[in-house]
C-alpha positions in Angstrom: 110.0 125.8 95.0 106.5 125.5 95.5 105.8 121.7 95.2 103.0 120.2 95.7 103.0 117.6 98.6 101.7 114.0 97.2 100.9 112.6 100.6 98.8 115.7 101.6 97.2 115.5 98.2 96.6 111.9 98.5 94.7 112.3 102.3 93.0 115.8 101.0 91.3 114.0 98.0 90.6 110.4 100.4 88.6 113.0 103.1 86.9 114.7 100.7 85.8 111.4 98.8 84.4 109.9 101.8 82.3 113.1 103.5 81.2 112.2 99.9 80.3 109.1 100.4 82.2 107.7 97.5 84.2 104.6 97.4 87.8 104.9 95.3 85.6 102.7 92.4 82.6 105.1 92.7 84.8 108.3 92.3 86.7 106.2 89.1 83.6 105.6 87.2 82.8 109.3 87.9 86.1 110.1 86.4 86.2 107.3 83.9 89.2 106.0 85.1 90.3 102.9 87.1 90.1 102.7 90.8 93.3 101.3 90.6 94.5 105.5 90.1 92.5 107.1 92.4 93.9 104.3 94.5 97.3 106.1 93.7 96.4 109.3 94.0 95.4 108.6 98.0 98.6 106.4 99.0 100.6 109.8 97.3 102.4 107.4 94.5 101.0 109.5 91.7 99.4 112.7 90.9 96.2 113.1 88.5 97.0 114.6 85.4 96.0 118.4 85.3 93.3 117.5 82.9 91.9 116.0 86.0 91.7 118.9 88.3 88.5 120.3 87.4 86.4 117.9 86.8 87.9 116.0 90.0 87.2 119.2 92.2 83.5 119.2 90.7 83.0 116.0 91.9 84.8 116.9 94.8 82.4 120.3 95.4 85.9 122.3 96.3 87.9 124.7 93.6 91.1 123.5 92.2 92.5 126.1 94.2 91.7 124.3 97.1 93.0 121.1 95.7 96.4 122.4 94.7 96.3 124.3 98.6 95.4 120.7 100.1 93.1 122.6 102.2 89.6 124.5 101.9 90.3 127.8 101.6 90.0 130.7 103.3 87.6 133.3 102.5 89.7 136.3 101.9 92.8 134.5 100.6 96.0 136.5 101.4 98.2 137.6 98.0 101.2 135.8 98.8 99.0 132.8 99.1 97.4 132.8 96.0 101.1 133.4 94.4 102.0 130.0 95.5 99.5 128.7 94.3 100.3 129.8 90.8 103.0 128.5 91.2 102.1 125.5 92.5 99.8 125.1 89.8 103.5 125.2 87.7 105.3 122.6 89.0 102.3 120.4 88.9 102.1 121.0 85.5 105.5 120.7 85.0 105.3 117.2 86.8 102.9 115.7 84.2 104.6 116.9 81.3 107.8 115.0 82.9 105.6 111.9 83.8 104.7 112.2 79.8 108.0 112.4 78.4 108.8 109.1 80.9 105.9 107.5 79.3 107.3 108.1 75.6 110.5 106.5 76.6 108.9 103.4 78.2 106.9 103.1 74.9 110.1 103.6 72.8 111.5 100.6 75.1 108.6 98.6 74.4 108.1 99.5 70.1 111.7 98.5 69.9 111.5 95.1 71.9 108.2 94.6 69.8 110.5 95.0 66.2 113.5 92.6 67.5 110.9 90.1 68.3 109.1 90.9 65.1 112.4 89.9 62.9 113.2 86.6 64.7 109.7 85.6 64.1 109.7 86.8 60.3 113.1 84.6 59.7 111.6 81.7 61.2 108.7 82.7 58.4 111.0 82.8 56.0 112.9 79.5 56.4 109.5 77.6 56.5 109.2 79.1 53.1 106.1 80.9 54.4 107.5 84.7 53.6 105.1 86.3 51.1 103.5 89.7 50.5 99.9 89.5 52.8 102.4 89.0 56.0 104.4 91.8 55.0 101.7 93.8 54.4 100.2 92.7 57.5 103.4 93.4 59.5 104.0 96.8 58.0 100.8 97.8 59.1 100.9 96.4 62.5 104.2 98.7 62.9 103.3 101.8 61.7 100.3 101.7 64.0 102.2 100.7 66.7 104.9 103.5 66.3 102.2 105.9 66.1 100.0 104.9 69.4 102.9 104.2 71.3 105.4 106.8 70.3 103.6 109.9 68.7 99.8 109.5 69.6 98.8 112.4 71.7 98.2 111.4 75.4 94.8 114.1 75.4 92.9 115.5 73.1 92.4 119.3 72.4 89.7 121.2 74.8 87.1 121.1 71.5 86.7 117.8 72.0 85.2 117.6 75.0 82.9 120.8 73.9 81.5 119.1 71.2 80.2 115.7 69.4 83.2 115.1 66.8 83.2 111.3 65.4 86.5 112.2 63.3 90.2 112.4 64.7 93.1 113.7 63.0 96.6 113.7 63.2 99.0 114.1 60.7 98.5 110.8 58.8 96.7 109.3 60.6 93.1 109.6 60.7 89.9 108.1 62.2 86.1 108.7 61.5 83.8 106.3 63.8 80.5 106.5 63.1 78.0 106.5 66.2 81.1 107.5 68.5 82.5 111.0 69.5 86.3 111.3 71.0 86.6 113.3 74.0 89.1 113.1 76.8 87.2 110.2 78.5 87.9 107.6 76.0 91.0 109.2 74.6 93.5 107.5 76.9 91.1 103.8 76.3 91.1 103.8 72.8 95.2 104.6 72.8 95.5 101.3 75.1 93.4 99.4 72.4 95.4 100.4 69.7 98.8 99.8 71.2 97.8 96.4 72.6 96.3 95.3 69.1 99.2 96.3 67.7 101.3 94.9 69.9 99.3 91.4 69.5 99.2 91.7 65.8 103.4 92.0 65.6 103.6 88.9 67.6 100.6 86.7 66.8 100.3 86.8 63.4 103.5 85.6 62.4 102.9 82.7 64.8 99.9 81.6 63.2 101.1 81.6 59.9 103.2 78.7 61.2 100.6 77.2 63.2 98.3 76.7 60.3 101.2 75.9 58.0 102.0 72.8 60.6 98.6 71.9 61.7 96.0 72.2 58.9 97.9 72.9 56.0 95.0 72.0 53.7 93.1 75.5 55.3 96.0 77.1 53.8 93.7 78.5 50.9 91.3 80.4 53.5 94.2 81.8 55.9 95.2 84.9 54.4 91.1 86.2 54.5 90.7 84.9 57.8 93.7 86.8 59.2 92.8 89.6 57.5 89.1 89.9 59.1 91.0 88.7 62.3 93.1 91.7 61.6 90.4 94.4 61.3 88.4 93.5 63.8 91.1 93.0 66.4 91.3 96.6 66.0 87.9 98.5 65.2 85.6 96.7 67.2 87.4 96.6 70.6 88.3 100.2 69.7 84.3 101.3 69.1 83.2 99.1 72.5 85.9 100.9 74.5 85.1 104.8 72.9 81.1 103.8 73.2 81.5 102.8 76.7 83.5 105.5 78.0 82.1 108.2 76.1 
């Protein structure tokens, strides 16, 4: 089994980073990830995704082969050592796939908990006589979006998104077209997080807003649907655009 040593890999990355004079935060900014992620690499807690290997090697001025070997390569690498590198890369890729599966399982658990919480809230809304087509529409849209963002959304975009300036994303029934912003693997994880947070908050907070409005401001109820719709839409598209541009 040619499995990469996480602690050895982390120490090697830390060594290369220090040689370049970068802090963990500076390296993270160059990779468009969090400093916490870099810290986890260096402590041997996690390995980077395979998509990170090439940019990481370029920033640290080293080859991907040397990263996988966790040492600087000799000038003439023996065939057996090269074979080990290839096998290590395969295991590395498999490990990334396993982490992806674990993330999916975690996300399925999250969306299930959200569904139960929303059903309980809608029962309370119905008990107060506030349940109507508008709130049901909001909740159904948020739940469908949540299922997509948490379970079905791809964690990585195809390589051509990094090679071209593309403002449109299409995946089955899901479509996004954001003018003046391009999608790539630098900003996509952040866009996904916005979608997940938005859907979760929409599912939980909107029913509560209906109840609180009925309790504390019943006279303004005529404006509630318009205000909630504005919050509902702006709460998704504005943060998504902001993080998309920031990490573009």
